[in-house]
Kinemage of the C-alpha trace (Angstrom):
@kinemage 1
@onewidth
@group {chain A} dominant
@subgroup {mainchain}
@vectorlist {calphas} color= white
{ca met a 1} P -0.007 -0.180 -0.030
{ca pro a 2} L 0.890 3.337 -0.886
{ca glu a 3} L 2.435 5.477 1.972
{ca val a 4} L -0.191 9.069 2.544
{ca pro a 5} L 1.207 12.225 2.651
{ca asp a 6} L 1.421 13.304 6.132
{ca asn a 7} L 2.839 16.284 7.510
{ca lys a 8} L 1.956 15.299 11.896
{ca asp a 9} L 5.730 15.373 12.655
{ca trp a 10} L 6.741 18.675 11.754
{ca lys a 11} L 6.444 21.412 13.821
{ca cys a 12} L 6.271 25.386 11.615
{ca leu a 13} L 8.146 28.581 12.552
{ca asn a 14} L 6.027 31.119 10.828
{ca val a 15} L 8.104 35.037 11.165
{ca thr a 16} L 6.820 37.773 9.255
{ca val a 17} L 7.464 41.371 9.271
{ca ser a 18} L 4.810 43.608 8.714
{ca asp a 19} L 4.881 47.057 8.013
{ca lys a 20} L 4.119 49.257 10.897
{ca glu a 21} L 1.766 51.872 9.475
{ca ser a 22} L 0.018 49.639 6.719
{ca gly a 23} L 0.374 46.131 8.045
{ca ala a 24} L 1.750 44.559 4.927
{ca val a 25} L 3.684 41.684 5.296
{ca ile a 26} L 7.384 42.880 4.166
{ca glu a 27} L 9.509 39.890 5.183
{ca tyr a 28} L 9.391 36.456 6.309
{ca lys a 29} L 10.462 33.093 6.851
{ca ile a 30} L 8.635 30.104 6.980
{ca his a 31} L 10.038 26.895 8.585
{ca phe a 32} L 8.925 23.345 8.543
{ca tyr a 33} L 11.478 21.050 10.834
{ca arg a 34} L 11.333 17.570 12.426
{ca lys a 35} L 13.862 15.543 13.949
{ca thr a 36} L 14.275 12.051 12.728
{ca asn a 37} L 17.800 9.535 14.153
{ca gly a 38} L 19.127 12.602 15.362
{ca trp a 39} L 19.401 14.929 12.445
{ca tyr a 40} L 17.144 17.652 11.360
{ca asp a 41} L 14.530 17.554 8.544
{ca glu a 42} L 13.836 21.130 7.324
{ca val a 43} L 11.333 22.643 4.280
{ca arg a 44} L 12.014 26.483 4.634
{ca tyr a 45} L 10.176 29.777 2.677
{ca asp a 46} L 12.215 32.425 3.030
{ca ser a 47} L 11.698 36.823 1.065
{ca his a 48} L 15.209 38.096 1.845
{ca glu a 49} L 18.702 36.579 1.427
{ca ile a 50} L 21.523 38.477 3.350
{ca lys a 51} L 24.427 39.627 1.077
{ca lys a 52} L 27.905 41.758 2.256
{ca gly a 53} L 25.637 42.572 5.430
{ca arg a 54} L 22.061 43.494 3.642
{ca lys a 55} L 19.212 41.548 3.162
{ca thr a 56} L 17.784 41.828 -0.106
{ca arg a 57} L 14.566 40.260 -1.813
{ca ala a 58} L 15.019 37.174 -3.146
{ca pro a 59} L 11.997 34.887 -2.501
{ca his a 60} L 13.358 31.466 -1.933
{ca leu a 61} L 12.889 27.637 -0.502
{ca his a 62} L 15.542 25.174 0.948
{ca leu a 63} L 15.132 21.567 1.317
{ca lys a 64} L 17.134 19.791 3.711
{ca leu a 65} L 16.256 15.920 4.606
{ca ala a 66} L 18.481 13.163 6.419
{ca thr a 67} L 19.947 10.944 3.764
{ca pro a 68} L 22.414 7.928 4.212
{ca phe a 69} L 25.996 8.968 3.770
{ca lys a 70} L 27.109 8.231 0.009
{ca asp a 71} L 29.469 8.380 -2.521
{ca ser a 72} L 30.705 10.784 -4.775
{ca ala a 73} L 29.352 8.330 -7.674
{ca ser a 74} L 26.147 7.039 -6.690
{ca gly a 75} L 25.313 10.490 -4.782
{ca asp a 76} L 26.092 12.399 -8.193
{ca ala a 77} L 23.388 10.083 -10.017
{ca glu a 78} L 20.717 10.395 -6.920
{ca leu a 79} L 21.298 14.404 -7.254
{ca arg a 80} L 20.334 13.804 -11.153
{ca arg a 81} L 17.456 11.860 -10.702
{ca ile a 82} L 16.128 14.135 -8.203
{ca ile a 83} L 16.726 17.915 -10.968
{ca asp a 84} L 15.200 15.990 -14.221
{ca thr a 85} L 12.930 14.030 -11.693
{ca val a 86} L 11.458 15.954 -8.200
{ca leu a 87} L 12.270 19.502 -9.274
{ca pro a 88} L 9.819 20.451 -11.993
{ca arg a 89} L 7.282 19.092 -9.742
{ca ile a 90} L 8.303 21.315 -6.878
{ca lys a 91} L 8.771 24.329 -9.414
{ca glu a 92} L 5.293 23.575 -10.570
{ca ile a 93} L 3.918 24.017 -7.292
{ca thr a 94} L 6.065 26.613 -5.800
{ca arg a 95} L 4.556 29.026 -8.715
């Protein structure tokens, strides 16, 4: 039987910075995380990044998932499969 997606083990930290006058969100960080065997899996949206000590608007997605240690060749092949199969789906979802 296929696994059903489940997010019950994930914790969420949702941080926003709002304009004092208008109340509009001007910066955000939405961070989901869970601990698995001493390692943290993370999925996070950030609205800004810091370059040379300055924040610049650059919405982006971070994804960090625990995996077993891999040698260079198998890791390369796995990342290529992720780029070919998973990345297009993530891009479609995050539009």
